[in-house]
N, C-alpha and C positions, 0 to 999 in steps of 0.2 A: 829360830831360823833367820838367816841373813837373806837380803833381797835377791840374791842370786839363786839360793837355793830354792826360795818361794817362787821365782819366776820359772825355774825347771820343773817344779811341781805343778804349777799351772799349764805350762805347755805340755807336759806328760799327760795330765788328765785330760785337757783338751783335745789332744790328739787322740786318744783312745775313744772317747765319746764320740767326737766328729766322725772319726773313721768308721766307727761300728753303725751310727744311727744317722749320721748326715748332721750338717752344721745347722740347718735351721730348725731342727727338732730339738736342739740341746740349748737349754736356756744357760745364762751365766751363773745362776745360782747353782745349778747342777755342777758346772765346772767349779765353782768356789767349793762346794761340798767334796767333790772328788779330790780336790788339791788340798783340802784342809786348812784353808785360810779364811780370813774373813772377806766379805764382799768389798768393804772400804778398802783393804789392803790391796786385792787384786786390781781394783780400778786405779790404785795408786801405781801400781806396776805396770798395768796396760790400760790405756786411756779407752779403748773400745774393744769391742768383739773381733773387730776387723785386725786390729793389732795381734790379737792372740793367734788368730787364723795364719796371718803371715808368717809369724814365727813358728807354728807348727809346720807349714809349708817350707820353711826354710830347714827345718830339721828333717823333714822327708827327703828334701832335695839332697842333703849330705848323705842320708842313709842310701838313698838310690844310687848316687855317684859313687860311693865306696863299693856298693855290691857290684855294680857292673865293671868297675875297674879291677875289682879283685877276680871277677869271673874271666875278664879279658886276660889279666896277668897269668892265669893258670894255662892257658891255651900257649901252644908252640907255634903254630904257622899262622900267618895273616888270616888265612881263611876261617881256622878255628878260633880266633880272637873275634871276628864278625859273628860266627855262629854262637860264640859263649853268652852273647846278649840273650840269645832265646833260651839257654840253657839257664841263665839267672831268672828269666821270666818263669820257667817250668817251676822251679823250686819255690818262687814267690807264689805262684798260682795255686801250689799244693798247700799252702799254709792255711790252718782252719779259720784264721781270722781275714783272709783275703776278701777285700770289698771292692776291688779295683783301684784304678789310679787315683790318688787323693787330689792330684791337680785336675784331672778331668771332672771328678766329682764336684771339687770346689768350684770350678769354673761353671760348671753346669747349674749350680745353685745360685751362685752369687757373681758370676763373672759380668753380667749385664748391669748389676746395680753397685759394684764394688771395684772401681779402677785399682786399687792396690791388690786386689785378690787376682783380678784378670792379668795384671803386670807379673806376678809370681807365676802364675799358671803359664804365661808366655815364656817367661825368662827359663823356666825349667825345661819347657819342651824344645827351645832354642838351644839350650845348652846340651840336651840329649842329641840333637841332630848335629851339632857341631862335633861332639864325640864321635859319632859314627862317621861323620865327614872325615874326621882325622884317621879313624881306623881304615876306612876306605882309601884313602891317600896313601897310607903306610903300606897297603896291599897292592898299590900300584894299578888299582881298578879306576875306571871311569868316575867321574864326579856325580854323574846322575844315579849311581848305585846307591849313594847314601840316603838320600830321601827316600827311596823305594824301601831300603831296609828299615828305616826308622818308622814308615808307615805301617809296614808289617807289625813291628812291636807295639806300635799305639794300638792298631786293630786288634791285636791278640789281647792287649789288656782289657780292652771293652767287651770283647766278646767272651774271655774268661769271667768277667764278672757277671754279665748278665746271663751266661749258661749256666754259671756255678760250677763248671769244669775246668781242670787244667788243660784239657786237649788243645786249646788253641795255641798254645806254646810249642806243641810238636808240629801242627800244621804250618805255623808261621816259620819255625826252623826249616821245615822240608822247603817251603816256598823260596826262604833266603837262600838256602843251599843251592836250588837251581838258578837264581839270580846270579850269585857269586860265580858259579861255575861258568855261566854264559860270558860274564864279565872277565872272568880270569881262567880261560881254558886250560892253563897250564895247572890250576890248583885242584883241578878234579881227579 
């Protein structure tokens, strides 16, 4: 197995383990075992656990961005493109392995002690906020709508994870529809 394949196996194994059980409860030996490589090779590929976590978060960021963009691309009106964010969340929250936002989870576990993980979480959240701001701008809505809609999505993620039900997506979508309709009266 070449280095690229070994890296992918480590990242996939770590992603699954960290997301299911939390980062601090998973040891490097567990990641190595799940990836099927030696500990020495794993440390040759990744100098630290933080380096693996950052790569896991990069993958999660790409998956998130692709999912949100695909959901919005299916919508036909500016209003529906904004609401598609919450439709995406609904589908995600209904998955059996949903355990909340990996960025919120990792920041909560290690953000205070790992600048690299804190930076990855901040970068992801800023990227999402910029995406929502772009959709709001394209819709011709006031700029202050963007952070409001982003906060609804963030709150829905946390609420769904803690409550263990997907209901938060529908509630956030209904609140977002109200905000959008007030900001864009012609969209209602």
